[in-house]
C-alpha positions in Angstrom: 38.5 -2.3 -1.6 36.4 0.2 0.4 32.6 -0.3 0.5 30.5 2.2 -1.3 29.0 4.7 1.0 25.8 6.8 1.2 24.1 8.8 3.9 20.9 6.7 3.6 20.5 3.2 2.3 16.9 2.0 1.7 16.4 -1.7 1.6 13.4 -2.3 -0.6 12.3 -0.5 -3.8 8.6 -0.7 -3.6 6.5 2.5 -3.4 7.3 2.9 0.3 11.1 2.5 -0.2 11.1 4.7 -3.2 9.1 7.6 -1.7 11.5 7.4 1.3 14.5 7.6 -0.9 13.1 10.4 -3.0 12.3 12.5 0.0 15.6 11.8 1.6 17.4 12.9 -1.6 15.4 16.1 -1.7 16.7 16.9 1.7 20.3 16.7 0.4 21.1 13.3 1.7 23.2 11.0 -0.5 20.7 8.1 -0.9 20.8 4.6 -2.3 18.1 1.9 -2.8 18.8 -1.8 -3.0 16.2 -4.0 -4.7 16.5 -6.6 -7.5 13.3 -5.2 -9.2 12.8 -1.6 -8.1 9.2 -0.4 -8.7 7.9 -4.0 -8.2 6.4 -5.6 -5.1 2.8 -5.2 -3.8 2.2 -2.1 -5.9 2.0 -4.3 -9.0 -1.0 -6.0 -7.6 -2.7 -3.3 -5.5 -5.9 -1.6 -6.8 -4.9 1.9 -5.6 -7.9 2.9 -3.6 -7.3 6.0 -1.5 -10.1 5.0 0.9 -9.5 6.5 4.3 -13.2 6.7 5.0 -14.6 3.4 3.5 -11.6 1.4 4.8 -12.3 2.5 8.4 -12.5 -0.6 10.6 -13.5 -0.9 14.2 -10.5 -0.6 16.5 -8.4 1.3 13.9 -9.5 4.8 14.8 -5.8 5.8 15.6 -4.8 4.7 12.1 -7.7 6.8 10.6 -5.9 10.0 11.5 -2.8 9.1 9.6 -4.8 7.8 6.7 -6.8 11.1 6.5 -3.6 13.2 6.7 -2.0 11.3 3.9 -5.2 11.5 1.8 -5.2 15.3 2.4 -1.7 15.5 1.0 -2.3 13.5 -2.1 -3.3 16.2 -4.7 -0.2 18.3 -4.0 2.0 15.1 -3.7 0.8 14.0 -7.2 1.4 17.3 -8.7 5.0 17.5 -7.3 5.8 13.9 -8.2 4.6 14.4 -11.8 7.0 17.3 -12.3 9.9 15.5 -10.5 9.3 12.4 -12.6 9.4 14.2 -15.9 5.7 14.2 -16.6 4.8 10.6 -15.6 1.1 10.6 -14.9 -0.1 8.4 -11.9 -3.8 8.5 -13.0 -5.0 10.2 -9.8 -8.8 10.4 -9.9 -11.0 12.2 -7.4 -14.0 10.1 -8.5 -15.3 9.0 -5.1 -16.5 5.6 -3.8 -19.8 3.9 -3.4 -20.1 1.2 -0.8 -23.3 -0.9 -1.2 -25.3 -3.6 0.6 -26.9 -6.5 -1.2 -29.0 -8.0 1.6 -30.5 -7.1 5.0 -27.5 -8.2 7.0 -25.1 -6.3 4.8 -27.4 -3.2 5.0 -27.3 -3.4 8.8 -23.5 -3.7 8.8 -23.2 -0.7 6.4 -25.5 1.3 8.7 -23.2 0.6 11.6 -20.2 1.7 9.5 -22.0 4.8 8.6 -22.6 5.6 12.3 -18.9 4.9 13.1 -17.9 7.3 10.3 -20.1 10.0 11.6 -18.8 9.5 15.2 -15.3 9.9 13.7 -16.2 13.1 12.0 -16.2 11.7 8.5 -18.3 12.7 5.6 -20.5 10.0 4.0 -24.0 10.0 2.7 -26.6 7.2 3.1 -28.4 6.4 -0.2 -31.4 4.1 -0.9 -30.9 1.3 -3.4 -32.7 3.3 -6.1 -30.3 6.2 -5.5 -27.3 3.9 -5.7 -28.5 2.6 -9.1 -29.2 6.1 -10.3 -25.5 6.9 -9.6 -24.3 3.6 -11.1 -26.8 2.0 -13.4 -24.8 -1.2 -13.8 -25.5 -2.2 -10.2 -27.6 -5.2 -9.5 -31.4 -4.6 -9.0 -31.1 -6.2 -5.5 -28.9 -3.5 -4.0 -30.5 -2.4 -0.7 -28.7 0.8 0.1 -25.3 2.3 0.2 -22.8 4.9 1.3 -21.6 7.6 -1.0 -18.1 8.9 -0.1 -16.9 11.6 -2.4 -13.6 12.0 -0.5 -12.3 8.5 -1.2 -10.2 8.7 -4.5 -7.9 6.4 -6.5 -4.5 6.2 -8.1 -2.8 3.7 -10.4 -0.1 2.0 -8.2 1.9 0.7 -11.1 2.2 4.2 -12.5 2.9 5.5 -9.1 5.8 3.1 -8.7 7.1 4.1 -12.2 6.9 7.8 -11.3 8.6 7.3 -8.0 11.5 5.4 -9.6 11.9 8.1 -12.2 11.8 10.8 -9.5 14.5 9.0 -7.5 16.8 8.6 -10.4 16.4 12.2 -11.5 17.1 13.3 -7.8 20.4 11.4 -7.9 19.4 8.3 -5.9 21.7 5.4 -6.7 19.7 2.2 -7.4 21.4 -1.2 -6.8 19.4 -3.9 -8.6 20.5 -6.7 -6.3 19.4 -8.7 -3.2 20.3 -7.5 0.2 21.6 -10.5 2.1 22.5 -9.1 5.6 22.4 -6.0 7.7 25.9 -4.8 8.7 26.2 -3.8 12.3 29.4 -2.1 13.5 29.9 -1.1 17.1 26.2 -1.7 17.9 25.1 0.5 15.0 23.5 -0.3 11.7 26.2 0.5 9.1 25.0 -0.8 5.8 24.1 -4.1 4.1 25.9 -7.0 2.5 24.6 -7.9 -1.0 24.1 -11.4 -2.2 27.1 -11.1 -4.5 29.3 -10.1 -1.6 29.4 -6.4 -2.2 29.3 -4.2 0.9 27.2 -1.0 0.9 28.0 1.3 3.8 25.6 3.9 5.0 25.1 6.4 7.8 21.5 5.2 8.2 19.6 2.2 7.0 15.8 2.1 6.3 14.2 -1.3 6.2 11.3 -0.8 3.8 11.0 -4.3 2.2 7.3 -4.9 2.7 6.3 -8.4 3.7 9.9 -9.4 3.5 11.1 -6.9 6.1 11.3 -9.4 8.9 13.6 -11.8 6.9 16.7 -9.7 6.4 19.7 -11.5 7.9 21.8 -9.8 10.6 18.9 -7.8 12.1 19.0 -8.2 15.9 16.0 -10.1 17.2 14.9 -7.2 19.5 14.4 -4.9 16.5 13.2 -7.4 13.9 9.9 -6.0 12.5 6.8 -8.2 13.3 5.5 -8.2 9.7 3.8 -11.1 8.1 2.6 -11.7 4.5 -1.2 -11.7 3.7 -2.0 -13.0 0.2 -4.3 -11.1 -2.0 -5.6 -12.2 -5.4 -6.7 -9.5 -7.9 -8.2 -9.6 -11.4 -8.0 -7.1 -14.2 -10.6 -6.8 -16.9 -11.0 -4.6 -19.9 -14.1 -2.5 -20.6 -14.7 -2.4 -24.4 -15.7 1.0 -25.8 -19.3 -0.3 -26.4 -19.7 -0.9 -22.7 -18.3 2.4 -21.5 -18.8 4.0 -19.1 -19.2 0.8 -17.1 -18.7 2.4 -13.7 -17.9 6.0 -12.9 -16.4 5.5 -9.4 -15.0 2.7 -7.2 -17.8 0.4 -6.0 -17.3 -1.9 -3.0 -19.4 -4.3 -1.0 -19.4 -7.2 1.5 -20.8 -10.3 -0.2 -21.4 -13.4 2.0 -18.9 -12.0 4.4 -16.2 -11.3 1.8 -15.1 -7.9 0.8 -15.1 -7.2 -3.0 -14.3 -4.0 -4.8 -14.3 -2.8 -8.4 -12.0 0.1 -9.4 -12.5 1.6 -12.8 -9.6 3.3 -14.6 -9.9 6.0 -17.1 -8.0 3.9 -19.6 -10.8 1.2 -19.6 -9.2 -1.1 -17.1 -11.4 -2.5 -14.3 -9.6 -3.9 -11.2 -11.5 -6.5 -9.1 -10.2 -7.6 -5.7 -9.3 -8.9 -3.4 -9.0 -12.1 -1.5 -7.3 -12.0 2.0 -5.5 -15.3 2.7 -3.1 -16.2 5.6 -1.0 -18.6 3.5 2.5 -17.6 4.2 4.6 -16.9 1.2 2.3 -18.5 -1.4 1.5 -16.3 -4.4 -0.3 -18.8 -6.5 -3.3 -17.6 -8.4 -6.0 -20.2 -7.8 -9.1 -21.2 -9.6 -11.0 -20.8 -6.3 -9.8 -17.3 -5.8 -10.7 -16.2 -9.3 -14.1 -17.9 -9.1 -14.9 -16.2 -5.7 -14.0 -12.8 -7.0 -15.9 -13.1 -10.2 -18.9 -14.6 -8.4 -19.1 -11.8 -5.8 -18.5 -9.1 -8.4 -21.2 -10.6 -10.6 -23.7 -10.4 -7.8 -22.8 -6.8 -7.4 -22.5 -5.8 -11.1 -24.0 -8.6 -13.3 -22.7 -7.2 -16.5 -19.1 -7.9 -15.5 -19.2 -11.4 -16.9 -19.4 -9.9 -20.4 -16.0 -8.2 -20.0 -12.7 -9.7 -21.2 -10.5 -11.0 -18.4 -7.0 -9.7 -19.1 -4.9 -10.5 -16.0 -4.9 -12.5 -12.8 -2.3 -11.7 -10.1 -1.5 -12.5 -6.5 0.6 -10.5 -4.1 1.6 -10.2 -0.5 0.4 -7.4 1.8 2.8 -6.6 4.7 0.7 -6.9 7.8 1.7 -5.9 11.4 -0.1 -7.2 14.5 -2.3 -4.1 14.7 -2.6 -3.6 10.9 -0.8 -0.2 11.1 2.7 0.7 9.8 5.9 0.7 11.7 7.6 4.1 11.1 10.8 5.5 12.4 13.9 4.7 14.5 14.4 1.3 16.2 16.3 0.5 19.3 19.4 -0.2 17.1 21.0 3.2 16.3 21.1 3.9 12.6 18.3 1.4 11.7 14.8 2.7 10.8 11.6 1.0 9.7 9.1 2.0 7.1 7.0 -1.2 6.7 3.8 -3.0 7.8 1.4 -0.8 5.8 -0.9 -3.7 5.1 -3.8 -2.6 2.9 -2.9 1.1 3.2 0.5 1.3 1.5 -0.7 3.3 -1.5 -2.8 5.6 0.6 0.0 6.2 3.1 2.7 6.9 0.5 2.8 10.7 0.8 2.8 10.9 4.6 5.3 8.0 4.9 7.8 9.9 2.7 7.4 13.1 4.7 7.7 11.2 8.0 10.8 9.3 7.0 12.5 12.4 5.6 12.0 14.1 9.0 13.4 11.1 10.9 16.4 10.9 8.6 17.3 14.6 8.9 16.4 15.3 12.5 16.3 11.9 14.3 12.8 12.8 15.5 9.5 11.1 14.7 6.8 13.8 13.7 3.8 14.1 15.9 1.4 12.6 13.4 3.5 9.4 13.4 4.2 9.0 17.1 1.6 6.2 17.5 3.3 4.1 14.8 6.8 3.9 16.3 8.3 0.4 16.2 8.8 0.4 19.9 5.0 -0.1 20.5 5.6 -3.8 20.0 7.5 -6.1 22.3 10.6 -7.9 20.9 9.5 -10.7 18.6 10.7 -14.2 18.6 13.8 -15.0 16.5 12.9 -15.4 12.8 13.1 -19.0 11.6 14.3 -18.0 8.2 16.9 -15.4 7.1 16.3 -15.3 3.3 17.7 -12.6 1.1 15.5 -9.5 0.8 15.3 -6.6 -1.4 11.8 -6.1 -2.8 8.8 -4.8 -0.9 
């Protein structure tokens, strides 16, 4: 029996794998995705902030350029995706973000961030505490100041994953709902994958887009194994009853006692509160401590939140690279490409990642905007201690 063949095989059916597959299929490539639960992964937990400006961190100025370029593409991307997915709405909102400070130390930190944003050519406006509360009346009286960033928007990652899966299927992408066990290498070239049930899937090119699991696929040579690790994040979802609406009109975020907290309001009345950041390996347990800390910090920011119904608690794994930036493009093994390591920017970077990977798969060249994110920027990692099956990002 001959193995089933495609031009491109994407390992991982999260939003990064799906956007890669969709764009590849649009370029005329016979494309397949392997994932036991396509549309799942980190997108089911993520809040969906498109926060190129307020997510700026010291030392990540190179990543800023890619984030801004992807944010610029989002409106057209959403419009195209909606049509390609048969009308699925991803709840894109150009509502802006307000980052606030609750004490003098937080205010000084926010002032430094404001200065960094301006040095980087970004648009943000400093507001007094009173001006912040005028914008968002539910904020605590103790808010000392804040940054208004109208260019940081939001999208619903769950709807985004649903739309991308629909767009892939309508574009002819073959979806294998199974675990990928091992990369197949023939004559020093990636040639497909072996599924857990023993099925071989042959491909001209393989894209490893399995999120935090990308470094655990069997058969990948050590010298091209992506240095991606899982970072746990716990997230809460609450419901805003009609009597409390509108609770917040935009995303609100702050640093409370050194911990980052954000509140993302959806038009459907959902309020997402996150997120912890925990280096605990593959643990995805929702803990009482994590829930308590998120609610405590959110309550200091918006006291009325304790009156809202708590509807969901979840924990997921962000795929982090050593420099917190993605790995995009060809590896040293011919035929094997990476689209992983997006860490906290996976949703934001979805449009540009799809475009970059489509160019790589059709021309073999990494576009200029992605040159700084080539996998070759990292030295060869140590051999992986575990070669577990993989298939979901």
